[in-house]
MIKOLZA-762374 format. One record per residue (C-alpha): x, y, z; residue number from 0; residue in three letters. Coordinates in steps of 0.02 Angstrom, whole numbers, plus 50000, padded with zeros to 5 digits. Layout:
% residues N
<atom c1="X" c2="Y" c3="Z" i="NUM" aa="ALA"/>
...
//
This chain:
% residues 349
<atom c1="57251" c2="53392" c3="54791" i="0" aa="UNK"/>
<atom c1="57361" c2="53401" c3="54944" i="1" aa="UNK"/>
<atom c1="57303" c2="53473" c3="55109" i="2" aa="UNK"/>
<atom c1="57419" c2="53625" c3="55094" i="3" aa="UNK"/>
<atom c1="57356" c2="53661" c3="54918" i="4" aa="UNK"/>
<atom c1="57173" c2="53645" c3="54968" i="5" aa="UNK"/>
<atom c1="57196" c2="53766" c3="55112" i="6" aa="UNK"/>
<atom c1="57294" c2="53896" c3="55013" i="7" aa="UNK"/>
<atom c1="57202" c2="54057" c3="54974" i="8" aa="UNK"/>
<atom c1="57150" c2="54076" c3="54793" i="9" aa="UNK"/>
<atom c1="57215" c2="54241" c3="54722" i="10" aa="UNK"/>
<atom c1="57086" c2="54354" c3="54639" i="11" aa="UNK"/>
<atom c1="57127" c2="54492" c3="54517" i="12" aa="UNK"/>
<atom c1="56996" c2="54629" c3="54501" i="13" aa="UNK"/>
<atom c1="56999" c2="54714" c3="54331" i="14" aa="UNK"/>
<atom c1="56905" c2="54878" c3="54329" i="15" aa="UNK"/>
<atom c1="56896" c2="55025" c3="54211" i="16" aa="UNK"/>
<atom c1="56766" c2="55138" c3="54132" i="17" aa="UNK"/>
<atom c1="56649" c2="55086" c3="53992" i="18" aa="UNK"/>
<atom c1="56745" c2="55034" c3="53838" i="19" aa="UNK"/>
<atom c1="56918" c2="55051" c3="53914" i="20" aa="UNK"/>
<atom c1="56969" c2="54879" c3="53849" i="21" aa="UNK"/>
<atom c1="56945" c2="54764" c3="53999" i="22" aa="UNK"/>
<atom c1="56876" c2="54617" c3="53899" i="23" aa="UNK"/>
<atom c1="57014" c2="54629" c3="53768" i="24" aa="UNK"/>
<atom c1="57144" c2="54630" c3="53907" i="25" aa="UNK"/>
<atom c1="57067" c2="54476" c3="53988" i="26" aa="UNK"/>
<atom c1="57059" c2="54384" c3="53823" i="27" aa="UNK"/>
<atom c1="57245" c2="54417" c3="53799" i="28" aa="UNK"/>
<atom c1="57280" c2="54348" c3="53973" i="29" aa="UNK"/>
<atom c1="57180" c2="54189" c3="53935" i="30" aa="UNK"/>
<atom c1="57273" c2="54163" c3="53773" i="31" aa="UNK"/>
<atom c1="57440" c2="54177" c3="53863" i="32" aa="UNK"/>
<atom c1="57401" c2="54089" c3="54028" i="33" aa="UNK"/>
<atom c1="57536" c2="53957" c3="53998" i="34" aa="UNK"/>
<atom c1="57435" c2="53816" c3="54076" i="35" aa="UNK"/>
<atom c1="57375" c2="53911" c3="54228" i="36" aa="UNK"/>
<atom c1="57196" c2="53859" c3="54273" i="37" aa="UNK"/>
<atom c1="57092" c2="54018" c3="54274" i="38" aa="UNK"/>
<atom c1="56911" c2="54065" c3="54310" i="39" aa="UNK"/>
<atom c1="56814" c2="54222" c3="54266" i="40" aa="UNK"/>
<atom c1="56673" c2="54320" c3="54345" i="41" aa="UNK"/>
<atom c1="56605" c2="54446" c3="54220" i="42" aa="UNK"/>
<atom c1="56489" c2="54587" c3="54271" i="43" aa="UNK"/>
<atom c1="56397" c2="54699" c3="54148" i="44" aa="UNK"/>
<atom c1="56287" c2="54853" c3="54164" i="45" aa="UNK"/>
<atom c1="56142" c2="54799" c3="54054" i="46" aa="UNK"/>
<atom c1="56034" c2="54650" c3="54011" i="47" aa="UNK"/>
<atom c1="56138" c2="54581" c3="53868" i="48" aa="UNK"/>
<atom c1="56301" c2="54494" c3="53915" i="49" aa="UNK"/>
<atom c1="56412" c2="54541" c3="53768" i="50" aa="UNK"/>
<atom c1="56578" c2="54527" c3="53861" i="51" aa="UNK"/>
<atom c1="56537" c2="54354" c3="53927" i="52" aa="UNK"/>
<atom c1="56492" c2="54295" c3="53753" i="53" aa="UNK"/>
<atom c1="56655" c2="54363" c3="53684" i="54" aa="UNK"/>
<atom c1="56759" c2="54270" c3="53814" i="55" aa="UNK"/>
<atom c1="56659" c2="54109" c3="53805" i="56" aa="UNK"/>
<atom c1="56689" c2="54104" c3="53617" i="57" aa="UNK"/>
<atom c1="56878" c2="54100" c3="53646" i="58" aa="UNK"/>
<atom c1="56877" c2="53912" c3="53671" i="59" aa="UNK"/>
<atom c1="57036" c2="53923" c3="53774" i="60" aa="UNK"/>
<atom c1="57085" c2="53768" c3="53874" i="61" aa="UNK"/>
<atom c1="57149" c2="53868" c3="54024" i="62" aa="UNK"/>
<atom c1="56974" c2="53936" c3="54055" i="63" aa="UNK"/>
<atom c1="56836" c2="53815" c3="54002" i="64" aa="UNK"/>
<atom c1="56657" c2="53877" c3="53988" i="65" aa="UNK"/>
<atom c1="56607" c2="53808" c3="54158" i="66" aa="UNK"/>
<atom c1="56739" c2="53921" c3="54236" i="67" aa="UNK"/>
<atom c1="56653" c2="54077" c3="54170" i="68" aa="UNK"/>
<atom c1="56516" c2="54154" c3="54277" i="69" aa="UNK"/>
<atom c1="56416" c2="54300" c3="54206" i="70" aa="UNK"/>
<atom c1="56324" c2="54427" c3="54313" i="71" aa="UNK"/>
<atom c1="56219" c2="54542" c3="54205" i="72" aa="UNK"/>
<atom c1="56096" c2="54684" c3="54236" i="73" aa="UNK"/>
<atom c1="56179" c2="54773" c3="54380" i="74" aa="UNK"/>
<atom c1="56346" c2="54823" c3="54455" i="75" aa="UNK"/>
<atom c1="56434" c2="54697" c3="54564" i="76" aa="UNK"/>
<atom c1="56486" c2="54835" c3="54685" i="77" aa="UNK"/>
<atom c1="56304" c2="54851" c3="54736" i="78" aa="UNK"/>
<atom c1="56261" c2="54665" c3="54741" i="79" aa="UNK"/>
<atom c1="56410" c2="54585" c3="54829" i="80" aa="UNK"/>
<atom c1="56309" c2="54475" c3="54947" i="81" aa="UNK"/>
<atom c1="56176" c2="54426" c3="54819" i="82" aa="UNK"/>
<atom c1="56286" c2="54397" c3="54666" i="83" aa="UNK"/>
<atom c1="56473" c2="54396" c3="54698" i="84" aa="UNK"/>
<atom c1="56483" c2="54280" c3="54848" i="85" aa="UNK"/>
<atom c1="56372" c2="54144" c3="54769" i="86" aa="UNK"/>
<atom c1="56475" c2="54157" c3="54609" i="87" aa="UNK"/>
<atom c1="56635" c2="54131" c3="54708" i="88" aa="UNK"/>
<atom c1="56556" c2="53983" c3="54800" i="89" aa="UNK"/>
<atom c1="56512" c2="53901" c3="54634" i="90" aa="UNK"/>
<atom c1="56689" c2="53920" c3="54566" i="91" aa="UNK"/>
<atom c1="56773" c2="53855" c3="54724" i="92" aa="UNK"/>
<atom c1="56658" c2="53704" c3="54720" i="93" aa="UNK"/>
<atom c1="56720" c2="53649" c3="54549" i="94" aa="UNK"/>
<atom c1="56808" c2="53481" c3="54543" i="95" aa="UNK"/>
<atom c1="56962" c2="53566" c3="54468" i="96" aa="UNK"/>
<atom c1="56967" c2="53720" c3="54577" i="97" aa="UNK"/>
<atom c1="57038" c2="53871" c3="54485" i="98" aa="UNK"/>
<atom c1="57214" c2="53925" c3="54528" i="99" aa="UNK"/>
<atom c1="57173" c2="54108" c3="54497" i="100" aa="UNK"/>
<atom c1="57008" c2="54201" c3="54478" i="101" aa="UNK"/>
<atom c1="56987" c2="54358" c3="54373" i="102" aa="UNK"/>
<atom c1="56840" c2="54474" c3="54407" i="103" aa="UNK"/>
<atom c1="56791" c2="54596" c3="54269" i="104" aa="UNK"/>
<atom c1="56682" c2="54731" c3="54345" i="105" aa="UNK"/>
<atom c1="56558" c2="54831" c3="54244" i="106" aa="UNK"/>
<atom c1="56622" c2="54994" c3="54173" i="107" aa="UNK"/>
<atom c1="56520" c2="55091" c3="54303" i="108" aa="UNK"/>
<atom c1="56570" c2="54989" c3="54455" i="109" aa="UNK"/>
<atom c1="56664" c2="55058" c3="54604" i="110" aa="UNK"/>
<atom c1="56799" c2="54931" c3="54649" i="111" aa="UNK"/>
<atom c1="56819" c2="54973" c3="54834" i="112" aa="UNK"/>
<atom c1="56653" c2="54895" c3="54894" i="113" aa="UNK"/>
<atom c1="56705" c2="54735" c3="54806" i="114" aa="UNK"/>
<atom c1="56877" c2="54737" c3="54888" i="115" aa="UNK"/>
<atom c1="56791" c2="54762" c3="55057" i="116" aa="UNK"/>
<atom c1="56698" c2="54599" c3="55031" i="117" aa="UNK"/>
<atom c1="56863" c2="54505" c3="55040" i="118" aa="UNK"/>
<atom c1="56875" c2="54557" c3="55222" i="119" aa="UNK"/>
<atom c1="56716" c2="54459" c3="55263" i="120" aa="UNK"/>
<atom c1="56761" c2="54306" c3="55370" i="121" aa="UNK"/>
<atom c1="56677" c2="54186" c3="55249" i="122" aa="UNK"/>
<atom c1="56782" c2="54252" c3="55106" i="123" aa="UNK"/>
<atom c1="56944" c2="54305" c3="55190" i="124" aa="UNK"/>
<atom c1="56994" c2="54129" c3="55239" i="125" aa="UNK"/>
<atom c1="56985" c2="54067" c3="55060" i="126" aa="UNK"/>
<atom c1="57026" c2="54213" c3="54946" i="127" aa="UNK"/>
<atom c1="57143" c2="54361" c3="54934" i="128" aa="UNK"/>
<atom c1="57144" c2="54509" c3="54815" i="129" aa="UNK"/>
<atom c1="57304" c2="54484" c3="54717" i="130" aa="UNK"/>
<atom c1="57281" c2="54656" c3="54642" i="131" aa="UNK"/>
<atom c1="57161" c2="54785" c3="54574" i="132" aa="UNK"/>
<atom c1="57201" c2="54828" c3="54394" i="133" aa="UNK"/>
<atom c1="57122" c2="54984" c3="54320" i="134" aa="UNK"/>
<atom c1="57112" c2="54993" c3="54131" i="135" aa="UNK"/>
<atom c1="57109" c2="55171" c3="54064" i="136" aa="UNK"/>
<atom c1="57052" c2="55226" c3="53891" i="137" aa="UNK"/>
<atom c1="57199" c2="55343" c3="53867" i="138" aa="UNK"/>
<atom c1="57126" c2="55427" c3="53712" i="139" aa="UNK"/>
<atom c1="56963" c2="55467" c3="53803" i="140" aa="UNK"/>
<atom c1="57055" c2="55540" c3="53952" i="141" aa="UNK"/>
<atom c1="57167" c2="55643" c3="53839" i="142" aa="UNK"/>
<atom c1="57012" c2="55711" c3="53751" i="143" aa="UNK"/>
<atom c1="56940" c2="55769" c3="53918" i="144" aa="UNK"/>
<atom c1="56798" c2="55641" c3="53926" i="145" aa="UNK"/>
<atom c1="56805" c2="55632" c3="54116" i="146" aa="UNK"/>
<atom c1="56839" c2="55814" c3="54156" i="147" aa="UNK"/>
<atom c1="56723" c2="55964" c3="54150" i="148" aa="UNK"/>
<atom c1="56765" c2="56115" c3="54044" i="149" aa="UNK"/>
<atom c1="56817" c2="56235" c3="54184" i="150" aa="UNK"/>
<atom c1="56772" c2="56391" c3="54087" i="151" aa="UNK"/>
<atom c1="56599" c2="56324" c3="54043" i="152" aa="UNK"/>
<atom c1="56568" c2="56272" c3="54224" i="153" aa="UNK"/>
<atom c1="56626" c2="56444" c3="54285" i="154" aa="UNK"/>
<atom c1="56503" c2="56528" c3="54167" i="155" aa="UNK"/>
<atom c1="56361" c2="56417" c3="54229" i="156" aa="UNK"/>
<atom c1="56399" c2="56459" c3="54409" i="157" aa="UNK"/>
<atom c1="56408" c2="56644" c3="54367" i="158" aa="UNK"/>
<atom c1="56229" c2="56633" c3="54303" i="159" aa="UNK"/>
<atom c1="56169" c2="56526" c3="54449" i="160" aa="UNK"/>
<atom c1="56269" c2="56526" c3="54612" i="161" aa="UNK"/>
<atom c1="56165" c2="56381" c3="54679" i="162" aa="UNK"/>
<atom c1="56243" c2="56258" c3="54555" i="163" aa="UNK"/>
<atom c1="56328" c2="56119" c3="54653" i="164" aa="UNK"/>
<atom c1="56399" c2="56019" c3="54510" i="165" aa="UNK"/>
<atom c1="56455" c2="55838" c3="54520" i="166" aa="UNK"/>
<atom c1="56523" c2="55746" c3="54369" i="167" aa="UNK"/>
<atom c1="56471" c2="55562" c3="54385" i="168" aa="UNK"/>
<atom c1="56590" c2="55507" c3="54247" i="169" aa="UNK"/>
<atom c1="56737" c2="55590" c3="54334" i="170" aa="UNK"/>
<atom c1="56691" c2="55516" c3="54503" i="171" aa="UNK"/>
<atom c1="56681" c2="55337" c3="54437" i="172" aa="UNK"/>
<atom c1="56843" c2="55359" c3="54340" i="173" aa="UNK"/>
<atom c1="56935" c2="55430" c3="54491" i="174" aa="UNK"/>
<atom c1="56867" c2="55296" c3="54609" i="175" aa="UNK"/>
<atom c1="56932" c2="55162" c3="54491" i="176" aa="UNK"/>
<atom c1="57103" c2="55245" c3="54488" i="177" aa="UNK"/>
<atom c1="57110" c2="55270" c3="54677" i="178" aa="UNK"/>
<atom c1="57087" c2="55084" c3="54708" i="179" aa="UNK"/>
<atom c1="57219" c2="55026" c3="54584" i="180" aa="UNK"/>
<atom c1="57377" c2="54927" c3="54614" i="181" aa="UNK"/>
<atom c1="57419" c2="54937" c3="54429" i="182" aa="UNK"/>
<atom c1="57354" c2="55054" c3="54294" i="183" aa="UNK"/>
<atom c1="57347" c2="54997" c3="54113" i="184" aa="UNK"/>
<atom c1="57352" c2="55149" c3="53998" i="185" aa="UNK"/>
<atom c1="57264" c2="55068" c3="53851" i="186" aa="UNK"/>
<atom c1="57238" c2="55133" c3="53673" i="187" aa="UNK"/>
<atom c1="57407" c2="55220" c3="53680" i="188" aa="UNK"/>
<atom c1="57415" c2="55197" c3="53491" i="189" aa="UNK"/>
<atom c1="57279" c2="55331" c3="53477" i="190" aa="UNK"/>
<atom c1="57385" c2="55458" c3="53574" i="191" aa="UNK"/>
<atom c1="57543" c2="55554" c3="53537" i="192" aa="UNK"/>
<atom c1="57691" c2="55555" c3="53656" i="193" aa="UNK"/>
<atom c1="57644" c2="55720" c3="53738" i="194" aa="UNK"/>
<atom c1="57468" c2="55656" c3="53774" i="195" aa="UNK"/>
<atom c1="57534" c2="55495" c3="53848" i="196" aa="UNK"/>
<atom c1="57653" c2="55591" c3="53961" i="197" aa="UNK"/>
<atom c1="57518" c2="55713" c3="54015" i="198" aa="UNK"/>
<atom c1="57390" c2="55579" c3="54056" i="199" aa="UNK"/>
<atom c1="57521" c2="55478" c3="54150" i="200" aa="UNK"/>
<atom c1="57564" c2="55631" c3="54255" i="201" aa="UNK"/>
<atom c1="57379" c2="55661" c3="54291" i="202" aa="UNK"/>
<atom c1="57357" c2="55480" c3="54347" i="203" aa="UNK"/>
<atom c1="57510" c2="55488" c3="54460" i="204" aa="UNK"/>
<atom c1="57446" c2="55651" c3="54535" i="205" aa="UNK"/>
<atom c1="57272" c2="55578" c3="54567" i="206" aa="UNK"/>
<atom c1="57329" c2="55419" c3="54656" i="207" aa="UNK"/>
<atom c1="57400" c2="55453" c3="54831" i="208" aa="UNK"/>
<atom c1="57526" c2="55310" c3="54824" i="209" aa="UNK"/>
<atom c1="57652" c2="55240" c3="54702" i="210" aa="UNK"/>
<atom c1="57562" c2="55144" c3="54564" i="211" aa="UNK"/>
<atom c1="57644" c2="55081" c3="54405" i="212" aa="UNK"/>
<atom c1="57568" c2="55142" c3="54241" i="213" aa="UNK"/>
<atom c1="57593" c2="55025" c3="54092" i="214" aa="UNK"/>
<atom c1="57562" c2="55089" c3="53915" i="215" aa="UNK"/>
<atom c1="57484" c2="54971" c3="53790" i="216" aa="UNK"/>
<atom c1="57359" c2="54950" c3="53650" i="217" aa="UNK"/>
<atom c1="57235" c2="54810" c3="53615" i="218" aa="UNK"/>
<atom c1="57260" c2="54754" c3="53796" i="219" aa="UNK"/>
<atom c1="57425" c2="54669" c3="53755" i="220" aa="UNK"/>
<atom c1="57503" c2="54651" c3="53926" i="221" aa="UNK"/>
<atom c1="57595" c2="54495" c3="53983" i="222" aa="UNK"/>
<atom c1="57502" c2="54387" c3="54109" i="223" aa="UNK"/>
<atom c1="57657" c2="54392" c3="54219" i="224" aa="UNK"/>
<atom c1="57634" c2="54579" c3="54240" i="225" aa="UNK"/>
<atom c1="57448" c2="54567" c3="54283" i="226" aa="UNK"/>
<atom c1="57444" c2="54412" c3="54392" i="227" aa="UNK"/>
<atom c1="57552" c2="54387" c3="54545" i="228" aa="UNK"/>
<atom c1="57552" c2="54563" c3="54616" i="229" aa="UNK"/>
<atom c1="57524" c2="54493" c3="54792" i="230" aa="UNK"/>
<atom c1="57445" c2="54657" c3="54846" i="231" aa="UNK"/>
<atom c1="57324" c2="54583" c3="54976" i="232" aa="UNK"/>
<atom c1="57216" c2="54736" c3="54941" i="233" aa="UNK"/>
<atom c1="57089" c2="54685" c3="55075" i="234" aa="UNK"/>
<atom c1="57222" c2="54731" c3="55205" i="235" aa="UNK"/>
<atom c1="57254" c2="54901" c3="55127" i="236" aa="UNK"/>
<atom c1="57081" c2="54981" c3="55117" i="237" aa="UNK"/>
<atom c1="57131" c2="55141" c3="55207" i="238" aa="UNK"/>
<atom c1="57254" c2="55182" c3="55068" i="239" aa="UNK"/>
<atom c1="57116" c2="55171" c3="54937" i="240" aa="UNK"/>
<atom c1="57004" c2="55324" c3="54961" i="241" aa="UNK"/>
<atom c1="56838" c2="55341" c3="54872" i="242" aa="UNK"/>
<atom c1="56717" c2="55481" c3="54833" i="243" aa="UNK"/>
<atom c1="56584" c2="55371" c3="54914" i="244" aa="UNK"/>
<atom c1="56669" c2="55320" c3="55076" i="245" aa="UNK"/>
<atom c1="56541" c2="55416" c3="55179" i="246" aa="UNK"/>
<atom c1="56392" c2="55338" c3="55091" i="247" aa="UNK"/>
<atom c1="56313" c2="55184" c3="55172" i="248" aa="UNK"/>
<atom c1="56243" c2="55130" c3="55004" i="249" aa="UNK"/>
<atom c1="56287" c2="55169" c3="54825" i="250" aa="UNK"/>
<atom c1="56180" c2="55165" c3="54669" i="251" aa="UNK"/>
<atom c1="56202" c2="55206" c3="54486" i="252" aa="UNK"/>
<atom c1="56056" c2="55325" c3="54463" i="253" aa="UNK"/>
<atom c1="56167" c2="55440" c3="54361" i="254" aa="UNK"/>
<atom c1="56166" c2="55315" c3="54217" i="255" aa="UNK"/>
<atom c1="56039" c2="55225" c3="54108" i="256" aa="UNK"/>
<atom c1="56051" c2="55075" c3="53994" i="257" aa="UNK"/>
<atom c1="55929" c2="54994" c3="53874" i="258" aa="UNK"/>
<atom c1="55928" c2="54862" c3="53737" i="259" aa="UNK"/>
<atom c1="55874" c2="54889" c3="53557" i="260" aa="UNK"/>
<atom c1="55830" c2="54749" c3="53438" i="261" aa="UNK"/>
<atom c1="55909" c2="54779" c3="53268" i="262" aa="UNK"/>
<atom c1="55848" c2="54709" c3="53102" i="263" aa="UNK"/>
<atom c1="55975" c2="54640" c3="52980" i="264" aa="UNK"/>
<atom c1="56084" c2="54776" c3="52904" i="265" aa="UNK"/>
<atom c1="56142" c2="54783" c3="52724" i="266" aa="UNK"/>
<atom c1="56316" c2="54854" c3="52749" i="267" aa="UNK"/>
<atom c1="56425" c2="54833" c3="52904" i="268" aa="UNK"/>
<atom c1="56537" c2="54984" c3="52872" i="269" aa="UNK"/>
<atom c1="56392" c2="55101" c3="52837" i="270" aa="UNK"/>
<atom c1="56300" c2="55041" c3="52993" i="271" aa="UNK"/>
<atom c1="56453" c2="55070" c3="53102" i="272" aa="UNK"/>
<atom c1="56471" c2="55245" c3="53033" i="273" aa="UNK"/>
<atom c1="56288" c2="55279" c3="53069" i="274" aa="UNK"/>
<atom c1="56309" c2="55218" c3="53247" i="275" aa="UNK"/>
<atom c1="56454" c2="55339" c3="53270" i="276" aa="UNK"/>
<atom c1="56344" c2="55480" c3="53211" i="277" aa="UNK"/>
<atom c1="56202" c2="55430" c3="53328" i="278" aa="UNK"/>
<atom c1="56321" c2="55415" c3="53476" i="279" aa="UNK"/>
<atom c1="56389" c2="55588" c3="53441" i="280" aa="UNK"/>
<atom c1="56217" c2="55665" c3="53418" i="281" aa="UNK"/>
<atom c1="56144" c2="55593" c3="53578" i="282" aa="UNK"/>
<atom c1="56304" c2="55594" c3="53684" i="283" aa="UNK"/>
<atom c1="56302" c2="55404" c3="53708" i="284" aa="UNK"/>
<atom c1="56438" c2="55332" c3="53820" i="285" aa="UNK"/>
<atom c1="56439" c2="55154" c3="53754" i="286" aa="UNK"/>
<atom c1="56355" c2="55045" c3="53622" i="287" aa="UNK"/>
<atom c1="56396" c2="54862" c3="53600" i="288" aa="UNK"/>
<atom c1="56312" c2="54705" c3="53537" i="289" aa="UNK"/>
<atom c1="56287" c2="54585" c3="53393" i="290" aa="UNK"/>
<atom c1="56206" c2="54624" c3="53226" i="291" aa="UNK"/>
<atom c1="56151" c2="54518" c3="53078" i="292" aa="UNK"/>
<atom c1="56219" c2="54570" c3="52908" i="293" aa="UNK"/>
<atom c1="56108" c2="54517" c3="52763" i="294" aa="UNK"/>
<atom c1="56183" c2="54373" c3="52666" i="295" aa="UNK"/>
<atom c1="56319" c2="54337" c3="52795" i="296" aa="UNK"/>
<atom c1="56316" c2="54178" c3="52902" i="297" aa="UNK"/>
<atom c1="56423" c2="54254" c3="53041" i="298" aa="UNK"/>
<atom c1="56370" c2="54380" c3="53172" i="299" aa="UNK"/>
<atom c1="56444" c2="54555" c3="53175" i="300" aa="UNK"/>
<atom c1="56514" c2="54614" c3="53342" i="301" aa="UNK"/>
<atom c1="56496" c2="54802" c3="53357" i="302" aa="UNK"/>
<atom c1="56577" c2="54903" c3="53496" i="303" aa="UNK"/>
<atom c1="56583" c2="55091" c3="53519" i="304" aa="UNK"/>
<atom c1="56653" c2="55212" c3="53648" i="305" aa="UNK"/>
<atom c1="56580" c2="55384" c3="53620" i="306" aa="UNK"/>
<atom c1="56590" c2="55406" c3="53432" i="307" aa="UNK"/>
<atom c1="56737" c2="55284" c3="53409" i="308" aa="UNK"/>
<atom c1="56671" c2="55120" c3="53337" i="309" aa="UNK"/>
<atom c1="56745" c2="54954" c3="53284" i="310" aa="UNK"/>
<atom c1="56664" c2="54800" c3="53210" i="311" aa="UNK"/>
<atom c1="56712" c2="54627" c3="53150" i="312" aa="UNK"/>
<atom c1="56633" c2="54457" c3="53120" i="313" aa="UNK"/>
<atom c1="56676" c2="54355" c3="53274" i="314" aa="UNK"/>
<atom c1="56587" c2="54189" c3="53245" i="315" aa="UNK"/>
<atom c1="56427" c2="54103" c3="53192" i="316" aa="UNK"/>
<atom c1="56260" c2="54130" c3="53277" i="317" aa="UNK"/>
<atom c1="56217" c2="54002" c3="53412" i="318" aa="UNK"/>
<atom c1="56144" c2="53843" c3="53339" i="319" aa="UNK"/>
<atom c1="55957" c2="53823" c3="53353" i="320" aa="UNK"/>
<atom c1="55925" c2="54010" c3="53367" i="321" aa="UNK"/>
<atom c1="55875" c2="54128" c3="53230" i="322" aa="UNK"/>
<atom c1="55995" c2="54276" c3="53210" i="323" aa="UNK"/>
<atom c1="55936" c2="54423" c3="53314" i="324" aa="UNK"/>
<atom c1="56031" c2="54586" c3="53318" i="325" aa="UNK"/>
<atom c1="56033" c2="54669" c3="53490" i="326" aa="UNK"/>
<atom c1="56130" c2="54821" c3="53550" i="327" aa="UNK"/>
<atom c1="56157" c2="54883" c3="53727" i="328" aa="UNK"/>
<atom c1="56156" c2="55072" c3="53741" i="329" aa="UNK"/>
<atom c1="56226" c2="55158" c3="53896" i="330" aa="UNK"/>
<atom c1="56222" c2="55342" c3="53936" i="331" aa="UNK"/>
<atom c1="56199" c2="55468" c3="54074" i="332" aa="UNK"/>
<atom c1="56030" c2="55487" c3="54160" i="333" aa="UNK"/>
<atom c1="55902" c2="55569" c3="54047" i="334" aa="UNK"/>
<atom c1="55977" c2="55505" c3="53885" i="335" aa="UNK"/>
<atom c1="55851" c2="55517" c3="53743" i="336" aa="UNK"/>
<atom c1="55802" c2="55334" c3="53728" i="337" aa="UNK"/>
<atom c1="55658" c2="55367" c3="53609" i="338" aa="UNK"/>
<atom c1="55765" c2="55471" c3="53493" i="339" aa="UNK"/>
<atom c1="55904" c2="55341" c3="53492" i="340" aa="UNK"/>
<atom c1="55784" c2="55197" c3="53460" i="341" aa="UNK"/>
<atom c1="55705" c2="55293" c3="53316" i="342" aa="UNK"/>
<atom c1="55875" c2="55335" c3="53243" i="343" aa="UNK"/>
<atom c1="55934" c2="55155" c3="53258" i="344" aa="UNK"/>
<atom c1="55776" c2="55096" c3="53171" i="345" aa="UNK"/>
<atom c1="55814" c2="55210" c3="53026" i="346" aa="UNK"/>
<atom c1="55996" c2="55154" c3="53027" i="347" aa="UNK"/>
<atom c1="55949" c2="54971" c3="53011" i="348" aa="UNK"/>
//
């Protein structure tokens, strides 16, 4: 490594987006099309089970070997920058073959701006730059009104009680992720018609107070050349990235809960996925994901759901030396009926 190369700042791409928007699928596509570029990943999840990290580690892609993947579970990186993010960066920069580009996948509930602020710290600024903040949007969920209140329903509530001061935590996180973006990926466009795509694109452009490109896609299929190499230097542009939480000295995620449920082997993958969709709808679950054992099958079943939309497929064998153990991460708003969901999942298994 030459002196000029060793002193060059390593570009970092921050990929953010709400729960289930398709961040991990997008990253996997980038890894598979890196064209020899040496990449590293920092993956952050809201919950104790690192499903996304396991998905990406199982890729076996030469451009991003397993030692280049750092997983930060059980918390949002936006709240633990000093404790988690900086040490993770230190570990990656200390690798013998230093990565040429680092990708950070935030949790679906993370606010990207506090993370971008960390790149202005002297210890970080001299070595890293934010190449760009990419916000992945679940277009179908936005079109369905997942992040917006029903104005007529809210008006009726306020008519009954004038003291109601309503904040929508889903909408705030979604908008904060948009407001920090250098590029917006409108994912799951295949689940929308043209009028919905056009409407959501207009809403995004109206929400972001600066020109930001919106790219339509599905299954996260976006060329690495579009995602990497934006040269935004976002750490120098913080004032142009407003946040609902700019006035708050600290931020937490008390509006959301997550828990893990152990799942016994299921008899039928399709029937179990349908049951999960029903449970998610009944209990207003935001996200369910994890691995499940299917009786008589040697491979593990990866299950992922956003609201009541679920997908599943066998993604590989269970780790050697470990007995199969189905575990699902469930994420919802504060006060979600954990006992009811656990009971329903027990019946479903």
